[in-house]
N, C-alpha and C positions, 0 to 999 in steps of 0.2 A: 425871615419874612415868609408869609404864606404864599403858596403857588397861586397865581392869578389866572383867570381865563383870558382867551384871546379877545373876547368882547370888552373885558375890563381894560385891557391894554389899549384897545381902540378908543375907548371913552377918555382915558387919561391923555392920550395924544391929541385928541380933538380939543381938549381943554388946555393944552400947552403945559401939561404937568409931566416933567421928565425925571427919570431916576438916574443916578450916577452909574449903575450897572444893570444891564438887562441880560437875562439868560433865557434863550429860546431853545427849547428842547422837545423831543418827541419823535414819533415815527412818520409824521407827514412832512417830508422835506419841502414840498411845494408850499405848504402853509407857513413853514418857518421862513422860507425865502420871501414870501409876501409880507410877513410881519417885519422882517429886517428892512425891506424896501420902505415900508411905512415909517419906521422909526428914523431911518436915514433921511427921508424926505422932510421930516419934521425937525430934524436936529442939525443936519449938515448945511453950513453956509456955503452955497455954491461959489460965491465970489472969492472965498479963501480956501476952497476945497484942497487945492494942491499943497497947501501948507499944513492944514489941520485935519486931514483925514488919512487914516492908515487902515489897510486891509491885509490881514495875515491869515495863514492857513495852519491848522494844527500840526500837520505832518512836517512843517518847515521851521517851526519855532520852538523855543523853550518858554516856560512860565516866566523866566526872568526877562525875556524879550517883551512879554506882555506888560509887565510892570514898568519897564523902561519907557516904552511908548506911551503908556497911560500917564506916567508922571511928567511927561514933557508939557511945557506951557504952550498955550495957543498963540499964534501970531496974527495980529490984526483982527482978532475976533474974540468973542466972549468964551468960547469953548472949542475943544477939539473932539473928534469922534474916532474911536478905535474899534474896529470890527475884527473879531477872532472867530473864524469859522472852523468847525470840527475840532473843538478843544479836546474831545475824547481821544483824538489821535496824539495830541501832545502828551496826555497822561499815559497812553499806552506805550509810546516810544521812549519817553524820557522820565518816567517815574511820576509819582504822585506827591505834590507839595503838602507840607504839614502846616498846622495852624500858625506856628511861629516863623514860617518861611517868609521871604519877601512877598510872595504871592498871597499868602494867608494874611499878612499884615495889611496889604493893599485892600483886600476884600473887606477887612474890618474898618479901614479908613480910606475909602476911595478918594481920588483927587476931585475937588469940587469943580474944576474947570474941564473935566473930561467925562464924556459919556462912553462907557465901555460896553460893547454889545458882543456877547458870546453865544455861539450856537453849538448844538450837539444833536445829531440825528439818532438818539438813543432814548430809551425809556426804562431800562431795567435797573437803574440805580436807586429808584424810589423805594422806601420802606414804609410800612404802616405802623404807627405807634398810637399811644393813648391820645396824643394831642394832634392827630391827623398825620398826613404823609410827611416823611422826612427824606433825608438823602444820605447815602453812604459816602465815606471819604473817597476822593477829595471834593466830590460835588457839593458836600455840605458847606464847604468854604464859599461856594458861589451862591447856592440856594438860600443860605441863611442871611445873606447880605445883599441880594440882588432882587430885582423884579423878575421873578422866575415865571415863565409862561409855558405851559405844557400844551403841545399840539397832539392830541390823541389820534390814533388811527381811525380813519373813516372806513368802516367795513362795507362790503359790496351792497348789503341790504340797506345801508344808509345813504348810498350814492344818489338815488332819485330825490330824496328829501333835501339832501345837501345841494343838489343842483337847483331845485326849485327855490330854496331859500336864497341862494346866491343871486339868482335872477330877480327875485322879489326885492332884495336889498338894493338893486340897481334900478328899481322903479318899474319893472315889468312883471307880468304874470305869464305862466306857461301852463297850458291845460294838462290834466293828468295823463291823457294818452300821449301827448307830445313829449312829456318828460320821460315816460317809459320808453318811447321810441328813440329819443335822443340818447339816453344812457345805453340802450341796446346797441345802437350803431357806434357810439364813440368809445365805450368801455369804461373802466374804473379808474383810469389815471386822472388825478385831479388836475394836473398840468395840461393834459390834452383836453379835458372837459372845459377848462377855463378858456383855452384858445378857441375851441369850437363855439363857446358861448359868445365870444367876441364876434365871430362870423355871423351868428344868429342876430345879434344886435344890429350889426351893419345892414343885414338883409331886411329886417322888419322896419328899420328907420324909426319913425315917430309912433308907430303902432304900439300900444301898451300890452297887447296879448299875443303870445307866441303859440301857434297851433301846430298840429301834427303835419299839416301841409307845409309849413315853414321848415320844419325839421327835414322832411323828405326832400325839399328843394335844395337844402344846403348839404346834408350828409346822408340822405336816404336814397332809396332806389325807387321802385315802382309805387305809384299812388294807390294801386289796388292790391297788388300782391306784395305784402310785406310780412315781417316776422311776427307781428302781432296778430294778423289774420291767420298766419300759420299756427300760432299758439292756440287761438280760438278753435280752429278746426281739429287740432290734436286733442284739445280738452273735451271736445264734443265727440271724439272718436269717429270723425268723418274722414275716412281714409282717402276716398276719391278726391275730396277737396284739398286735403293736406298735401297729397302727392302733386296735384296740379299747381298749388301755390309754391311749393318748394321748387318744382321744375321751372316755373316762370321766374322765380327769384334768381336761381342759378343762371338762367339764360340772360337775365338782365345784368349779370356781373356781380351779384351779391356774393360775398365771401362765404364759402361753406363753413368756415370756422365760426363766423358770426352766428349762423343758424344753430350750430351745435351749442355754442355758448349760451345763447338765449333760451334754447330748449332745456339745457341743463339748469339754468336759473329758474325756469318755469317749474320744473319738477322738484327742485329744491324748495321752492315756496310751498308747493303742495305737501311735501314731506313735513315741513315745519308746521303747516296748518293743522295737521293731525293732532299734534301736542297742544297747540294754542287753543283749539276749539274746546279742549277738555278743561282748561283753566282760565281762559279769558272770555268773558261774556260780552264785553263792549266791542262793537265792530270797529270803531275808530282805533281803539287800543290794539286790536288784532292787526289792523292794516299797518299801523306804525311799526309794530314788531316785525312784520314781514317786509317792510320797506316798499309798500305799494300804496296806491291811492285807495281810499275807501270806496271810490267809484267802481273799482274792479273786483272788490272782495267777493261779492256774490257769484261772479263768474268763476273765481277760483274754487269756491265752495261747491258749485255745481260740478266742476270738473273732477273734484276729489271724490264725489259720489260715484263717478264712473271708473275710478282707478283704485282698486283695493291695494293693500300693502304689497302683495306679490307682484302686481302690475307696476307699481312704482319702482320696486327693486329691479324689475326687468327693464324698465325704461332707462335707468341709470346704466345698466350693463350695456344696453344697445347703444347708448350715446358714447360710452367709453370705447366700445368695440368699433363703432364707425370712425371715431377719431383716430384710433390706432391704424385701421385699414387705410384711411386717407393719407396718413403720414408715412406708411411703410410699404405700400403696394402701388401698382400702376392701374388699379381698378378705376373705372370711370366713376367720377364723383356722383353724377345723377343716379347711377345704379346703386351705389352705396347708400345714398340718401333715401331712395325709395325703399330699399330693403330694411333700413333702420326704421322708417315710419311704419312699415308693415309690422315689424316686431313690437314696436311701442304700442300701437293701437290695438293689436290683437293679443298683446300680453304673452308673447312667445319668443324664444331665442331667435337671433338672426339666422337666416338661412342663406345658402349660396355663397358663403364666405369661406376662404381656406381654413380648414380645421386647425392647422398649426397656429394660426393667428388667434383663433378663439381660445385654444388651450393655453397659449402664452399669456393671454389677458386674464383668464378666469380659472385656469388650472383644471 
């Protein structure tokens, strides 16, 4: 059977169309867990759950255990549901079943009264062939006969658009500056982002639009001195303003690591923008590739004009240097931050830092 998308799975569940075997795999465990919950919500009869539901883990079972549980008849219900999490551990610990094994035969002819849901947090068993993606043994026993759903990795540059899409799917909009601020504060963990989205929805109640003010009220710091104002001032090479904003943010309790992370992301976008400008003419396409809103693209383009290649390299060195100093010395963080900003904006190496640390980081 062909590998289907998460959206296709969602559509089939909404229409009450169930497959006898599901295989949920990929690198995003949070999305796999969500899909598993949705399938179970649609297929498990809560009134007979204690009789007709089995949850097993790959490190604790054999493939024969899977077959035995799946072949059992439901009690007082039309079907039973068997969930096998981390089947890759079963294969790793107890060997790989063949086509003519009990497991292979079950995959070819699954029990009509059982829904078997298998998960694996891996993606490296797929191969490319003339007829599209396939799978190496023993995963081909599953993929060829199951509704296989792949959950591909969501990269950091895709997190803002993923967040906005998730909010939109639930009936609300988030402004471009709000989603940038939200991701900056929360980070790239999909599970944590989902939890914080729930907090945002509770906070805004019936309002349909989520703003940067809402984000600051829930997960942010100062309404005036925030990481995006810092990015703007750094992009404009306004050292006095950047130093003031950074100092105010630290004084307000803003984590220094968040500031470093967001500035690293900012300069990574500028670095990627160099290549994109040479081959992508459409601004919306450029913004999508960078993982930012088109609303902010001109701001990044203007900043890039102030940062030649040598200054970009120096900025990355300064950020790495500051991170090492904060983690390995007792130097006051405000001093390290100020020294780092001077180096970035002036395009020169960091000064006033122990030479041994600099040599360890950059040779």
